[in-house]
C-alpha positions in Angstrom: -0.7 125.1 45.0 1.7 122.5 43.5 4.5 123.5 45.8 2.1 123.3 48.8 1.2 119.7 47.9 4.9 118.8 47.5 5.7 120.2 50.9 2.7 118.4 52.6 3.6 115.1 50.9 7.3 115.5 52.0 6.3 116.2 55.6 3.9 113.2 55.7 6.6 110.9 54.2 9.2 112.2 56.7 6.8 111.7 59.7 6.1 108.1 58.5 9.8 107.3 58.3 10.6 108.9 61.7 7.7 107.0 63.2 8.9 103.7 61.7 12.5 104.1 62.9 11.5 105.4 66.3 9.1 102.6 67.1 11.3 99.9 65.6 14.3 101.0 67.8 12.4 101.6 71.0 9.7 98.8 71.0 11.1 95.5 72.1 9.6 92.3 70.8 9.4 90.3 74.0 6.5 88.6 75.6 4.8 90.2 78.6 4.6 88.6 82.1 7.4 86.5 83.7 8.2 82.9 83.9 9.3 80.6 86.6 13.0 81.2 87.3 12.8 84.4 85.2 15.9 84.3 83.0 17.6 81.7 85.0 16.3 78.1 84.8 17.2 74.5 84.0 16.5 72.6 80.7 16.0 68.9 80.8 17.3 67.0 77.7 15.1 64.1 76.6 16.9 61.0 75.4 15.8 61.8 71.8 18.4 64.6 71.7 21.3 62.2 72.1 19.6 59.5 70.0 19.5 61.9 67.0 23.0 63.2 67.7 22.0 66.8 68.5 23.4 67.2 72.1 26.2 69.5 70.8 23.7 71.6 68.9 21.4 72.1 71.9 24.5 73.0 74.1 25.6 75.5 71.5 22.1 77.0 71.3 22.0 77.5 75.1 25.4 79.1 75.0 24.2 81.6 72.4 21.8 83.0 75.1 24.0 82.4 78.2 26.7 84.8 79.4 25.1 88.0 77.9 23.3 89.1 81.0 24.0 88.3 84.6 20.3 87.5 84.9 20.1 85.0 82.1 21.5 81.5 82.3 20.0 78.2 81.2 21.7 75.2 82.8 21.3 71.6 81.6 20.0 68.3 83.1 20.3 65.0 81.3 19.2 62.9 84.3 15.6 62.5 85.4 13.2 65.3 84.8 12.3 67.6 87.8 9.3 69.8 88.2 9.6 73.3 86.8 12.4 72.4 84.4 12.0 73.1 80.7 11.8 70.1 78.4 13.8 69.7 75.2 13.0 67.1 72.5 13.7 66.0 69.0 11.0 64.4 66.9 9.5 64.1 63.4 6.4 65.9 62.2 3.8 65.3 59.5 3.3 69.0 59.2 5.2 70.1 56.2 8.0 72.7 56.8 7.5 72.8 60.6 11.0 72.7 61.9 10.5 73.7 65.5 7.9 74.5 68.1 7.8 76.0 71.6 4.9 75.5 74.0 4.2 77.1 77.4 2.6 75.6 80.6 1.3 76.5 84.0 0.8 73.9 86.7 -2.7 73.3 88.0 -3.8 71.5 91.1 -3.7 68.1 89.4 -1.5 68.5 86.3 -0.5 71.3 83.9 -2.2 73.2 81.2 -1.0 74.8 77.9 -1.1 78.6 78.1 -0.4 81.4 75.7 2.9 83.3 75.1 1.6 86.3 76.9 0.8 84.4 80.1 3.0 83.5 83.1 4.8 80.1 82.6 5.9 77.5 85.0 7.9 75.7 82.3 8.3 75.3 78.6 8.7 72.6 76.0 10.6 72.9 72.8 10.7 70.4 69.9 12.8 70.5 66.8 11.7 68.3 63.9 14.4 66.2 62.4 12.7 65.1 59.2 11.7 68.7 58.1 15.1 70.1 58.9 16.8 67.5 56.8 14.3 68.0 54.0 15.4 71.7 53.7 18.0 72.7 51.2 19.4 74.9 54.0 20.1 71.9 56.3 23.5 72.2 58.0 24.9 71.9 61.5 24.9 75.6 62.0 21.3 75.9 60.7 20.2 73.3 63.3 21.9 75.4 66.0 20.0 78.5 64.9 16.7 76.6 64.9 17.2 75.4 68.4 18.5 78.9 69.6 15.3 80.4 68.1 13.1 78.1 70.1 15.1 78.6 73.3 14.7 82.3 72.7 11.0 81.9 73.0 11.5 80.2 76.4 13.2 83.4 77.5 10.1 85.4 76.5 11.7 86.5 73.2 9.2 87.2 70.4 9.9 87.1 66.6 12.1 89.9 65.4 10.2 92.6 63.4 10.1 92.3 59.6 9.6 95.1 57.1 8.0 94.6 53.7 8.3 90.8 54.2 12.1 90.8 54.8 14.2 90.4 57.9 15.2 93.8 59.3 17.6 92.8 62.2 20.4 90.3 62.6 18.7 87.9 65.1 18.1 84.2 65.7 14.5 85.3 66.4 13.9 85.9 62.7 11.7 83.4 61.0 13.4 80.9 58.8 16.1 78.3 58.7 19.7 79.5 58.2 23.1 79.3 59.9 23.5 80.7 63.4 25.5 83.8 64.0 29.1 83.4 65.3 28.1 85.3 68.5 25.0 86.8 70.1 23.8 89.7 67.9 23.4 93.2 69.2 19.7 93.0 68.7 19.3 89.7 70.6 21.4 91.0 73.5 19.4 94.2 73.7 16.2 92.2 73.8 17.6 90.2 76.7 18.5 93.4 78.6 15.1 94.9 77.9 13.3 91.8 79.3 15.6 90.6 82.1 18.1 93.4 82.8 21.9 93.5 82.7 
């Protein structure tokens, strides 16, 4: 009887482990539906980016996602904003520990409305929060780049990377947190781009 229980417990444990690894490797964490421009669109830089000295950081964060897939490229506009272009900002926030935010919009007959991550988007807005980034003990130029790359990832329909037992499981800028950016696009992030937009 004891041996039978050991065998059953071993089988159950093995099935759980196989299920975890199978689902984690085959289930992408991207948002459904498409967005205007698909993986190729233009981002408008608000003047706040240059005012806070973060132009280089935003450029580096765009580059992190560009040149990985022939179907993904985010170009830059520092002139006047045009319809359907994403909007990038730098600001301060009274919400403690909030270092960045992405919001998604659809145009209506008269204006635009905020929609969910699972909807179709006409454009996105991202904001990074200067005061909360600087308040972090992890503040560095490379951490700022990671934070921006994370929010830009959301505009490409990338969701947060999976966590296991409260810890990051993959090398990805889509992990939650504030830490230095990787020296190049990680395998996980590249595969998520391929899954969503193709090669």
